[in-house]
C-alpha positions in Angstrom: 59.6 111.3 44.2 60.9 114.1 46.3 57.7 114.1 48.5 58.1 110.4 49.1 61.6 111.0 49.9 61.1 113.6 52.5 58.3 111.4 54.3 60.9 108.6 54.4 63.6 110.8 55.9 60.8 112.2 58.4 60.0 108.7 59.5 63.8 107.8 60.0 64.0 110.8 62.3 61.2 109.5 64.2 62.7 105.9 64.4 65.9 107.4 65.6 64.3 109.3 68.4 62.8 106.2 69.6 66.0 104.4 69.5 67.7 107.3 71.5 65.1 107.1 74.1 65.3 103.6 74.5 69.2 104.1 75.2 68.2 106.8 77.7 65.5 104.3 79.4 68.6 102.1 80.4 70.6 104.7 82.0 68.7 104.9 85.2 70.0 101.1 85.6 73.5 102.0 84.9 73.5 105.0 87.0 72.1 103.2 89.9 74.9 100.6 89.7 77.4 103.3 89.6 76.0 105.0 92.9 76.0 101.6 94.6 79.5 101.1 93.6 80.3 104.1 95.6 80.4 106.9 92.8 79.1 110.4 93.7 76.6 112.1 91.4 78.9 114.7 90.6 81.6 112.2 89.6 79.2 110.1 87.5 78.2 113.3 85.6 81.8 114.6 85.2 83.2 111.4 83.8 80.1 110.6 81.5 80.5 114.2 79.6 84.4 114.4 79.7 84.2 111.1 77.8 81.8 112.6 75.3 83.6 115.8 75.0 86.9 114.5 74.0 86.0 112.6 71.0 83.8 115.4 69.7 86.7 117.8 70.0 89.2 115.5 68.4 86.4 115.2 65.5 85.2 118.7 65.4 87.5 121.8 66.2 87.0 124.1 63.4 85.0 126.7 65.2 85.7 127.4 68.9 83.3 130.3 69.8 79.8 131.3 68.7 79.5 134.3 66.6 78.5 136.8 69.2 78.8 136.6 72.8 74.9 136.5 73.3 74.9 133.1 71.6 78.0 132.1 73.4 76.0 132.6 76.6 73.1 130.8 75.1 75.7 127.6 74.5 76.7 128.1 78.2 73.1 128.0 79.2 72.3 124.8 77.0 75.3 123.0 78.8 74.2 123.8 82.3 70.3 123.2 81.6 71.1 120.0 79.5 74.2 119.0 81.0 75.4 120.0 84.8 72.2 120.9 86.4 70.1 118.3 84.8 72.2 115.5 85.5 73.3 116.5 88.9 69.9 117.0 90.3 68.5 113.9 88.6 71.4 111.9 90.2 71.6 113.6 93.3 67.5 112.8 93.8 68.3 109.2 93.6 69.9 109.4 97.1 66.8 111.0 98.5 63.7 109.6 96.9 62.3 106.3 95.6 63.0 105.7 91.7 59.3 105.7 90.9 59.2 109.2 92.0 62.0 110.3 89.7 60.9 108.6 86.9 57.2 109.8 87.3 58.2 113.3 87.8 60.8 113.5 84.9 58.0 112.5 82.8 56.4 115.9 82.8 59.6 117.4 80.9 57.5 117.2 77.6 54.6 119.1 78.9 56.9 121.6 80.4 58.8 122.1 76.9 55.7 122.3 75.2 54.6 125.1 77.6 57.9 127.1 77.2 58.2 126.6 73.3 54.4 127.6 73.1 55.5 130.9 75.1 58.5 131.7 73.4 57.8 130.8 69.7 54.6 131.7 68.1 55.3 129.3 65.2 55.1 126.4 67.3 51.7 127.2 68.6 50.0 124.9 66.1 51.4 122.1 67.9 49.5 123.0 70.9 46.2 121.0 69.7 43.5 119.4 71.5 45.1 115.8 70.1 48.4 117.1 71.9 46.8 117.8 75.3 44.7 114.8 75.1 47.6 112.4 73.9 49.9 113.9 76.7 47.4 113.2 79.5 46.9 109.5 78.1 50.7 109.1 77.8 51.2 110.5 81.3 48.6 108.2 82.5 50.3 105.0 81.1 53.7 106.6 82.2 52.1 106.4 85.9 51.0 102.8 85.7 54.4 101.7 84.3 56.3 103.3 87.1 54.2 102.7 90.0 53.2 99.1 88.7 50.3 98.6 91.2 52.1 100.4 94.2 50.0 103.4 94.5 51.5 104.9 97.6 54.5 107.2 96.9 56.9 107.7 99.3 57.2 111.4 99.1 60.4 113.1 99.8 60.2 117.0 99.4 63.9 117.3 98.8 64.1 114.7 96.4 61.0 115.4 94.6 61.9 119.0 94.2 65.3 117.9 92.7 63.3 115.6 90.1 61.2 118.8 89.3 64.0 120.9 88.6 65.6 118.4 86.4 62.3 118.5 84.3 62.4 121.8 84.0 66.1 122.1 83.2 65.5 119.4 80.1 62.7 121.9 78.9 65.1 125.0 79.1 67.6 123.1 77.2 65.4 122.3 74.3 64.6 126.4 74.5 68.2 127.1 74.3 68.8 124.8 71.4 65.8 126.0 69.3 67.7 129.5 69.5 70.9 128.0 68.2 70.1 125.5 65.5 69.3 127.7 62.8 72.6 129.7 62.9 75.1 126.9 64.1 76.0 123.5 63.1 74.9 120.6 65.3 78.4 119.5 66.0 79.5 123.0 67.2 76.4 123.1 69.6 76.8 119.5 70.8 80.5 119.8 71.5 80.0 122.9 73.6 77.2 121.6 75.4 79.4 118.9 76.6 82.1 121.6 77.1 80.1 123.7 79.5 78.5 120.8 81.0 81.9 119.5 82.3 83.2 122.9 83.2 80.2 124.1 85.2 80.3 120.6 87.1 84.0 120.7 87.7 83.8 122.6 91.2 81.4 120.0 92.6 83.4 117.2 91.0 86.7 118.7 92.6 85.1 118.8 96.2 84.2 115.0 96.0 86.9 113.2 94.4 89.2 111.3 96.6 92.1 108.9 95.9 89.5 106.1 97.1 87.2 107.3 94.4 89.8 107.0 91.7 90.4 103.4 92.7 86.9 102.5 91.8 87.6 103.4 88.3 89.4 99.9 88.2 86.3 97.9 88.5 85.0 96.6 85.6 81.4 97.4 86.6 82.3 101.2 86.8 84.2 101.7 83.9 82.0 99.6 81.8 78.9 101.5 82.7 80.6 104.7 82.5 81.6 104.0 78.8 78.0 103.1 78.0 76.8 106.5 79.6 79.4 108.5 78.3 79.9 107.3 74.5 76.7 105.8 73.7 73.9 107.8 76.2 75.9 111.0 75.8 78.1 111.2 73.0 76.2 109.4 70.3 72.5 110.4 71.6 73.0 114.0 72.3 74.6 114.3 68.8 71.8 112.8 67.1 68.9 114.3 69.1 70.2 117.8 68.4 69.7 117.0 65.0 66.4 115.5 65.2 65.3 118.7 67.4 66.0 120.4 64.2 64.6 118.0 61.6 61.2 117.5 63.5 59.0 119.5 65.8 60.9 119.9 69.2 57.5 119.3 70.8 56.9 115.9 69.1 60.3 114.9 69.6 60.3 115.6 73.2 57.1 113.5 73.4 58.8 110.3 72.8 60.3 110.7 76.3 57.0 108.9 77.4 58.7 105.8 76.2 61.4 105.9 78.6 59.9 104.3 81.4 58.7 101.3 79.0 62.4 100.7 78.3 63.5 101.0 81.9 60.9 98.5 83.0 62.4 96.1 80.5 65.9 96.8 81.4 65.2 96.2 85.1 63.6 92.8 84.3 66.8 91.5 82.7 69.5 93.4 84.5 67.8 93.7 88.3 65.3 90.7 88.2 62.3 93.1 88.7 58.9 91.3 87.2 57.0 92.9 84.3 53.1 92.9 84.9 50.0 93.4 83.2 49.9 96.9 84.9 53.2 97.7 82.8 51.8 96.4 79.6 48.6 98.4 80.1 50.8 101.4 80.6 52.8 100.4 77.7 49.6 100.6 75.4 48.6 104.0 76.9 52.0 105.3 76.3 52.2 104.3 72.9 48.8 105.4 72.1 49.1 108.9 73.6 52.2 109.6 71.8 50.7 108.8 68.5 47.6 111.1 69.5 50.0 113.8 70.7 51.9 113.9 67.2 48.6 113.6 65.0 47.8 117.2 63.9 44.2 118.1 63.7 42.5 118.6 60.5 42.3 122.6 61.3 45.8 122.5 62.1 
């Protein structure tokens, strides 16, 4: 009976991971709309994380600091890696390179995450199997089909592409920081500190960009509506549950679900931006699903 309950709980966390990635897959569209409305990358991130931090602070304010200064620095690192640095580089890249390049390069995050976790944690090396490697390659191939959608000539932009690569590395580092913290601190404290340090470290860039005209943009329904979606849904709820998922299931397998993001982005773009869904996207979706399943499947030896 206990075994069946554990299997059910484990399946629930995998389903929750898919739901979170589904939400994150639509954030490209929301961010693109905000950039077109005139907000800067740092403004988008500042408002997004501030709206996530305030409710978290109101709900959970029992603990203020980590148990020691080293863990507090790890909290700072997580807030920068998964917050200010990640989103600033990702949003800024949209101004310099094509969206296809961004989504494709960001999808190497699961592979970078797996590599870093394998290097730093011996207990996770059993996840580095032939199934994982083959499945990751298969999923990345599917991602390529979904993102490129028949347009196999990338418009290369060194600055934008390097910013995308930096974003992928930041997300991998975020997962590594969380692996250090999740055994000693509550999910609520970690998530609140990530929001706090993310907002704090982007503040200088935000202050250098904000103007009275940019404040006026907040009165637009398209602006505050998308900001609420990014702040409350994609940040507050998703980060809170994602940090819990990383604790409940393998960080490598959890991060592998990011391969589903381009599929969701394609569907959202079809309904919101009117971009067509072709047979290439459908074929890519099949490869992604097959690759993620294979990467999460343990070998008999493991």
